[in-house]
ROSEKOL-113802 format. One record per residue (C-alpha): residue number from 1; x, y, z. Coordinates in steps of 0.2 Angstrom, whole numbers, always signed. Layout:
% ROSEKOL-113802
[NUM; [X; Y; Z]]
...
***
This chain:
% ROSEKOL-113802
[1; [+0; +0; -1]]
[2; [+15; +12; +3]]
[3; [+20; +10; -15]]
[4; [+3; +15; -20]]
[5; [+3; +30; -10]]
[6; [+20; +34; -18]]
[7; [+13; +31; -35]]
[8; [-3; +42; -31]]
[9; [+9; +57; -25]]
[10; [+19; +56; -42]]
[11; [+3; +54; -53]]
[12; [-4; +70; -44]]
[13; [+13; +78; -49]]
[14; [+11; +72; -67]]
[15; [-6; +77; -67]]
[16; [-1; +95; -64]]
[17; [+9; +96; -82]]
[18; [+0; +82; -92]]
[19; [-16; +91; -96]]
[20; [-23; +84; -111]]
[21; [-38; +70; -115]]
[22; [-24; +57; -116]]
[23; [-19; +59; -97]]
[24; [-38; +57; -92]]
[25; [-39; +41; -104]]
[26; [-23; +33; -94]]
[27; [-30; +38; -78]]
[28; [-46; +29; -82]]
[29; [-39; +14; -90]]
[30; [-25; +10; -79]]
[31; [-25; +20; -61]]
[32; [-43; +22; -56]]
[33; [-44; +2; -56]]
[34; [-28; +0; -48]]
[35; [-30; +12; -34]]
[36; [-48; +4; -31]]
[37; [-41; -13; -32]]
[38; [-27; -10; -19]]
[39; [-40; -1; -6]]
[40; [-51; -17; -7]]
[41; [-35; -28; -5]]
[42; [-30; -18; +10]]
[43; [-47; -19; +18]]
[44; [-47; -37; +15]]
[45; [-30; -40; +23]]
[46; [-35; -30; +38]]
[47; [-50; -41; +41]]
[48; [-40; -57; +38]]
[49; [-26; -51; +50]]
[50; [-41; -49; +63]]
[51; [-47; -67; +60]]
[52; [-29; -74; +61]]
[53; [-26; -64; +77]]
[54; [-43; -70; +85]]
[55; [-40; -88; +79]]
[56; [-23; -88; +87]]
[57; [-30; -81; +104]]
[58; [-43; -94; +104]]
[59; [-31; -108; +100]]
[60; [-19; -103; +115]]
***
């Protein structure tokens, strides 16, 4: 997730200088889905971590 945050920062900097329709197309085609997928994966991993932690406690 840290790498995705770095990518997001760099992308925001790029958006300031790349201002044509191709930028918007690139963002829609590649980055919007990527950022959404990483967010969903992070949420799922946090839930999984909670389950694993609870399971370990229950087994002790």
